[in-house]
N, C-alpha and C positions, 0 to 999 in steps of 0.2 A: 330705429328710430328711438332713444332712450326714454325710458320714463316719464326725465324729468323737463321738462319744455325747457326752466330757465337753463339747463344745458345745451341745448336746443340750438335756442338762441343763439348764444356766443357760440355755441360750436358755426351757424351760418354769418355769423358778423370776424371772427376770423376766417371762415371763407376766404369774403369780401376781402378783405387785407390780405392776403398770397393771393387773388387774382389783381392785384395791385389799387384797390378801392379803397383810399384812405384818405377819404372828404369823410369826417368825423360830424361834420356839421349834415350830410347831410345822410348819413346812416342814423343819427339820432333822429333826423323830423322821420324819416322810412319810421322806427319804433315808437315814433311817438300815434304816428297815422294809424301803430295796427292798435296799440291802447286803444284811440278815438273808435278802429272800429270796433271792437274789444266793450268797452262802452257804452255803445248804442246798441249793441244784443239784448242790454237790459232794458227791460219796462220802462218808459219815461218817467217814475215814478222813482222809481231805482238808481239811477245814473245820477243825477249830485251825490249819492251816499258812495257813490261806487268810485266816481270820480275824487273826493275827496279823501278817499282807504287810501289811496291805489298816487294820492300826491305823497300823503304824509307816508305813508310805506318808502318809497322816492326820496326822502325826505330824509327820515332816518336812516337809510340804508348807504345813503347816502357820505352821510358822516362818519355812521358806524366804518366802512368798507376806507375813510379816507382819512380816518385816525383821531377824526375833531373830538367824537365820542368812543365809550365805554363801550362795544354794542353787548343787550345782550337778549336783543335775538338773533334767529336764528339766520345771519341776513345772506349769503349766501343759498338759500330756500327759500326766500320773508314765503312767497308768497303761498305758500301750505297752509298758511295763521289766515288763506284768505278765509271768511264766514263759508257756511258748506250752504245756505243759501242762498249765496250771492250765484254759488255755482251753480248751482239747483237752478234758478231762475236766469241763469244765462242761459246755461243748456236748453231749458224748456223755449227758447225763445228763438233755437236755434235752431230745433227738429235734432237735437242730439243727447243723447248721455250722458250725466259728467261721469268720470273717469271712480274707478272706487278704490 
């Protein structure tokens, strides 16, 4: 397994395509469900901010990768910019430790 969650997810999506699972709407729905599950790991008081951060990052990355705007972020691994506080809070709720 890679140290990069983004790369692991993209590898899984690629494997779906190689198996012939090419329904993009279905794959996108599964990814969104996973994001919802992740956000629900956070305490209730942090969920709205975490969701706002995720949606903001999605918009920024989509525009950068689509070429609509010049990229100032590290769009390939944007998630590394997620504040450690959120990672630590989510990890404590899931009863696991964040990777250092």
